[in-house]
Wavefront OBJ file of the C-alpha trace (Angstrom):
o trace
v 58.481 43.287 85.259
v 57.082 44.009 81.747
v 59.127 44.383 78.609
v 58.935 47.916 77.931
v 59.364 48.928 81.960
v 62.879 46.493 81.683
v 63.620 48.371 78.453
v 63.236 51.691 80.554
v 65.430 50.806 83.288
v 68.319 49.534 80.621
v 67.954 52.850 78.574
v 68.200 54.928 81.913
v 71.767 52.702 82.495
v 72.140 53.457 78.551
v 71.799 57.437 78.316
v 68.315 56.708 77.045
v 69.415 53.988 74.364
v 68.487 50.634 73.892
v 69.709 48.233 71.393
v 67.574 45.757 69.037
v 69.127 43.024 70.756
v 68.164 44.147 74.165
v 64.621 44.461 73.061
v 64.621 41.048 71.203
v 65.996 39.573 74.974
v 63.683 41.663 76.977
v 60.518 39.693 74.924
v 59.639 42.104 72.160
v 59.668 40.995 68.407
v 61.016 42.758 65.415
v 57.677 43.195 64.298
v 56.669 45.020 67.279
v 59.829 47.247 67.979
v 58.779 48.176 63.671
v 55.257 49.410 64.856
v 56.739 50.877 68.393
v 58.743 53.199 65.411
v 56.144 53.876 63.394
v 53.440 55.004 65.985
v 56.394 57.036 67.690
v 56.764 55.784 70.913
v 60.315 55.075 70.171
v 63.128 56.650 67.794
v 65.554 54.866 66.040
v 68.471 56.514 66.029
v 70.796 54.006 63.771
v 70.928 50.332 62.819
v 69.742 48.493 65.899
v 70.035 51.147 67.983
v 66.465 53.075 69.719
v 65.134 55.362 72.559
v 62.294 54.022 73.962
v 60.982 57.586 74.915
v 58.481 59.713 72.839
v 59.912 62.721 73.876
v 63.303 62.878 74.956
v 65.346 65.669 76.325
v 67.623 67.369 74.128
v 70.502 66.077 76.691
v 69.415 62.991 76.348
v 68.679 62.840 72.444
v 72.441 64.049 72.299
v 73.805 61.472 74.897
v 71.947 58.471 73.608
v 72.976 59.593 69.903
v 76.939 59.581 70.536
v 76.423 55.834 72.798
v 74.406 54.496 69.538
v 77.144 55.995 67.110
v 80.009 53.902 68.738
v 77.683 50.724 69.070
v 76.528 50.758 65.912
v 79.855 51.568 64.358
v 81.229 49.139 65.706
v 84.251 47.996 68.383
v 86.587 49.870 66.832
v 84.534 52.576 67.207
v 85.305 56.117 69.529
v 84.572 59.652 69.672
v 86.552 62.636 68.767
v 86.657 65.907 68.388
v 83.512 68.158 69.328
v 81.738 65.304 70.646
v 85.016 63.957 72.891
v 85.082 67.320 74.245
v 81.551 67.132 75.522
v 82.316 63.579 76.732
v 85.014 65.535 79.141
v 83.152 68.333 79.537
v 85.728 70.587 78.639
v 83.945 73.973 77.538
v 84.881 76.168 74.800
v 83.205 75.590 71.347
v 79.276 76.139 71.059
v 77.428 72.732 71.120
v 77.070 71.220 67.429
v 74.389 68.857 66.897
v 76.536 66.716 64.989
v 78.374 63.984 66.578
v 81.719 62.669 65.726
v 82.970 59.493 65.651
v 86.089 57.666 64.409
v 85.909 54.217 62.857
v 89.372 52.316 62.802
v 91.504 53.640 59.690
v 92.889 49.591 58.828
v 88.876 49.137 58.127
v 86.108 50.259 55.642
v 84.649 53.318 56.251
v 80.554 53.772 55.427
v 80.060 54.895 51.740
v 76.594 56.277 53.007
v 75.469 58.737 55.541
v 73.776 56.890 58.249
v 72.294 59.407 59.805
v 72.385 63.696 59.331
v 73.382 64.283 62.667
v 76.496 61.777 62.567
v 79.637 62.518 61.297
v 82.361 59.520 60.725
v 85.844 59.888 60.573
v 89.147 57.605 60.493
v 91.672 59.597 62.980
v 95.113 57.623 63.315
v 95.558 57.254 67.395
v 98.384 55.946 69.233
v 98.777 54.057 72.481
v 97.255 55.608 75.066
v 95.229 57.936 72.961
v 91.452 56.029 73.712
v 90.108 55.949 76.798
v 86.825 55.100 78.140
v 83.731 57.287 79.879
v 80.758 55.582 80.845
v 81.387 52.724 78.813
v 81.797 54.687 75.658
v 85.120 55.075 74.130
v 86.672 58.470 73.208
v 89.866 60.088 72.441
v 91.898 61.262 76.178
v 91.313 64.532 77.358
v 94.776 65.674 76.453
v 94.325 64.230 72.733
v 90.983 65.571 71.790
v 92.119 69.427 73.159
v 95.188 68.582 70.727
v 92.951 67.764 67.904
v 90.301 70.068 68.484
v 92.826 73.312 69.017
v 93.836 72.661 65.055
v 90.346 72.884 63.860
v 89.395 76.612 65.653
v 90.220 79.788 65.608
v 92.071 81.308 68.420
v 89.122 82.194 70.791
v 87.548 79.414 70.906
v 90.738 77.525 70.977
v 91.778 79.185 73.855
v 88.817 78.954 75.486
v 89.206 75.119 74.829
v 92.430 75.047 76.450
v 91.660 77.530 79.708
v 88.716 74.773 80.629
v 90.456 71.755 79.762
v 92.848 73.194 82.546
v 90.733 74.736 85.349
v 89.091 71.535 85.118
v 92.159 69.358 85.558
v 91.503 67.730 82.755
v 94.681 68.511 81.670
v 98.251 69.699 83.578
v 100.295 72.155 82.641
v 102.646 69.751 82.752
v 100.342 68.165 79.440
v 100.170 71.120 78.181
v 103.784 72.187 77.512
v 103.837 68.711 75.235
v 101.057 70.027 72.831
v 103.402 71.350 70.529
v 105.032 68.107 70.286
v 101.759 66.318 69.563
v 100.394 68.778 66.877
v 104.087 69.100 65.216
v 103.821 69.053 61.608
v 99.686 68.779 61.486
v 97.525 71.113 59.547
v 97.102 74.403 61.658
v 99.895 73.770 63.727
v 101.565 76.926 63.709
v 98.903 78.837 65.054
v 97.966 76.566 67.617
v 101.284 76.818 69.383
v 101.076 80.526 69.354
v 97.275 80.382 71.484
v 98.944 77.743 73.938
v 101.063 80.580 75.151
v 97.840 82.738 76.062
v 95.618 79.826 78.052
v 95.654 80.303 81.594
v 93.429 77.874 83.928
v 92.182 80.539 86.502
v 89.526 81.434 83.466
v 86.072 79.350 84.986
v 84.326 79.827 81.686
v 84.665 80.503 78.119
v 83.193 83.689 78.744
v 86.055 84.888 81.224
v 88.242 83.556 78.380
v 86.956 85.911 75.421
v 87.013 88.750 77.789
v 90.180 88.332 78.847
v 91.537 88.242 75.158
v 89.161 91.214 74.140
v 91.318 93.166 76.532
v 94.667 91.436 75.396
v 94.128 92.722 71.792
v 93.056 95.981 72.620
v 95.982 96.673 74.921
v 94.446 97.055 78.276
v 95.413 92.995 79.832
v 94.265 92.828 83.249
v 97.073 92.110 85.715
v 95.251 89.226 87.463
v 92.745 86.753 87.169
v 90.260 85.640 90.397
v 91.435 88.661 92.022
v 91.076 88.558 95.689
v 89.845 91.843 97.569
v 90.121 91.614 101.177
v 89.357 94.428 103.592
v 91.945 95.937 106.220
v 90.988 93.192 108.959
v 91.834 90.647 105.893
v 88.127 89.853 104.981
v 87.638 88.426 101.350
v 84.961 91.575 100.382
v 84.652 89.092 97.203
v 86.845 87.715 93.795
v 86.970 89.605 90.623
v 86.594 87.479 87.305
v 89.667 90.203 86.050
v 91.567 92.779 87.615
v 93.238 96.149 87.280
v 94.981 96.628 90.637
v 96.664 99.682 90.835
v 93.633 101.635 89.404
v 91.250 99.173 91.809
v 89.193 97.949 88.511
v 87.451 94.832 88.184
v 85.606 93.417 85.023
v 83.028 90.229 85.720
v 81.969 88.173 83.470
v 78.330 87.287 83.505
v 77.507 84.447 82.161
v 73.712 82.759 82.165
v 74.836 79.625 84.036
v 76.989 81.352 86.692
v 74.984 84.304 86.970
v 71.360 83.594 85.862
v 69.475 82.562 88.967
v 67.940 84.997 91.439
v 70.114 83.578 94.256
v 73.272 84.141 92.218
v 71.607 87.544 91.096
v 71.750 88.183 94.526
v 74.774 87.470 95.595
v 76.257 89.449 92.804
v 74.505 92.614 94.030
v 75.744 91.867 97.587
v 79.099 91.296 96.542
v 79.696 94.537 93.923
v 78.119 96.857 97.163
v 81.105 95.944 99.261
v 83.608 96.289 96.563
v 82.307 99.348 95.692
v 82.386 100.962 99.327
v 85.456 99.227 99.530
v 86.853 101.560 96.334
v 86.812 99.648 93.869
v 84.787 100.142 90.110
v 82.839 97.284 89.068
v 82.521 96.658 85.068
v 79.930 93.979 84.015
v 80.293 92.302 80.405
v 78.344 89.673 79.226
v 78.762 87.424 75.673
v 77.013 90.105 73.215
v 79.539 92.645 74.811
v 82.458 89.806 73.449
v 81.202 90.078 70.025
v 82.563 93.670 69.791
v 85.871 93.755 69.162
v 86.548 97.388 70.725
v 83.818 97.981 73.220
v 85.321 95.766 76.069
v 89.148 97.173 76.071
v 87.291 100.794 75.467
v 85.015 100.556 78.552
v 88.028 99.402 80.614
v 90.449 102.014 79.453
v 87.945 104.965 80.085
v 87.241 102.816 83.646
v 90.985 102.836 84.070
v 91.690 106.462 83.641
v 88.440 108.066 85.298
v 89.688 105.762 88.701
v 93.203 107.087 88.400
v 91.664 110.921 87.843
v 90.234 110.542 91.140
v 93.074 109.654 92.855
v 94.813 112.464 91.908
l 1 2 3 4 5 6 7 8 9 10 11 12 13 14 15 16 17 18 19 20 21 22 23 24 25 26 27 28 29 30 31 32 33 34 35 36 37 38 39 40 41 42 43 44 45 46 47 48 49 50 51 52 53 54 55 56 57 58 59 60 61 62 63 64 65 66 67 68 69 70 71 72 73 74 75 76 77 78 79 80 81 82 83 84 85 86 87 88 89 90 91 92 93 94 95 96 97 98 99 100 101 102 103 104 105 106 107 108 109 110 111 112 113 114 115 116 117 118 119 120 121 122 123 124 125 126 127 128 129 130 131 132 133 134 135 136 137 138 139 140 141 142 143 144 145 146 147 148 149 150 151 152 153 154 155 156 157 158 159 160 161 162 163 164 165 166 167 168 169 170 171 172 173 174 175 176 177 178 179 180 181 182 183 184 185 186 187 188 189 190 191 192 193 194 195 196 197 198 199 200 201 202 203 204 205 206 207 208 209 210 211 212 213 214 215 216 217 218 219 220 221 222 223 224 225 226 227 228 229 230 231 232 233 234 235 236 237 238 239 240 241 242 243 244 245 246 247 248 249 250 251 252 253 254 255 256 257 258 259 260 261 262 263 264 265 266 267 268 269 270 271 272 273 274 275 276 277 278 279 280 281 282 283 284 285 286 287 288 289 290 291 292 293 294 295 296 297 298 299 300 301 302 303 304 305 306 307 308 309 310 311
């Protein structure tokens, strides 16, 4: 096997990244590595870390940068904040091009920018606060969520908490100890109030944002993931948010879950079943959540119309 193929195989198991040491062991010289970078066949991430691919995908580039940062900053480095959240697969924040890495607090911090996409922190962690995911050291899901909600506003904070609960990254029991973990830290007062709004039944940040708009507009749903069945017990569909008395359901239509033709066809069939059973179906998008009054106003009108028909 040639050196280039060997390094591509190594990169495939390391999020698309190889180190200079691995390149030298495979038989390349330092001059050859420099030439590969100058020609554009390789990309240099940090000192001693490369992507042996001229056009990596966005996801490969991001993961390779994370691994390169942890490797390049030394054995005590670990991912934190947004980057740790991404490693754990917890949704709720808009993806940032920046990679957040912490180095030990008792060691030196880099005095110059190592890369425009890299943000270096010195985070104090306790025993059990750091774990490993696919060979990358990172704060645990509980520590990560606790850190993130201190730094963001209410909507993204509750979205992060909902996602972590929904995916089982944290448990309700762990949610209950977060106040003690953040006590005395900047942002803790606001974060404590957001903890009470967390609900693991929300299956996407869009569902969370839709729910919060309804809460703020004084038309909170009385059910999440509402199962609607016919008289024989057959499941007609599950609504994201529901108002049972007026028989109104709100669906949060995100691109990931509803963006394919198959999903669109399934949504229409399900909606037809629910409408025929007497339910009003409302559909909201991310854009709708950017307007504070639109969603609650639409829900209020739908519930009023449904009640007037009952009379």
